[in-house]
C-alpha positions, 0 to 999 in steps of 0.5 A: 680274322677270316671273312664270315660267310654264313650264306643267306640271311634268314630272319624269323620275321621281317617288316620291310616297310620299317627295315626291321628284321627279327631273329630268335636265339635259343642258347644255353646260358647256364655258365659264363663260358656259354654266355660268352659264346652266345655273345660272340655268336650273336655279334658275329651274326649281326655284323654278317647280317649288315653285309647282306641286308638293306642299309641301316637295318633295325635288328630285333633280337629275341633270346628264348630262355624258356626252360632255363633259370637265368638270373637277371644279372646274366640277362642284363650283362648280355644285353649291355654287352650286345649294346656296347659292342654292336653300334647298329640299331638293336633291340634285345628282348627275352622270351621267358614263358 
C-alpha cells in the first residue's frame, strides 16, 4: 500500500491538555458498500492522524447521521468494526438530531 499523505491534520476540535482530538464525518451509510467505504476512510484517517499528532492521542469520532435513516444494527456494526480494527484510544458517537 502506498504511504498516505493527506496533508496537515485538521480536527474539528482539540483539547490539548487532555490530548483529545475531535473529528466529525458526514457520510452516506445507505448501503453495505457505502458503510464499508466509510469504515476504510475513517480507519485510514485515524492511522494517518497518529503519524501527525502527539503520541497516544485520544480520538473522538462523531458520525453525523442527520437526514439519514440508519438502522441501529448498521451503527453498531460500524462502531464494532472501528473498535476492532483500530488499536488506539477511540470513542465513537453518532449525531442523530
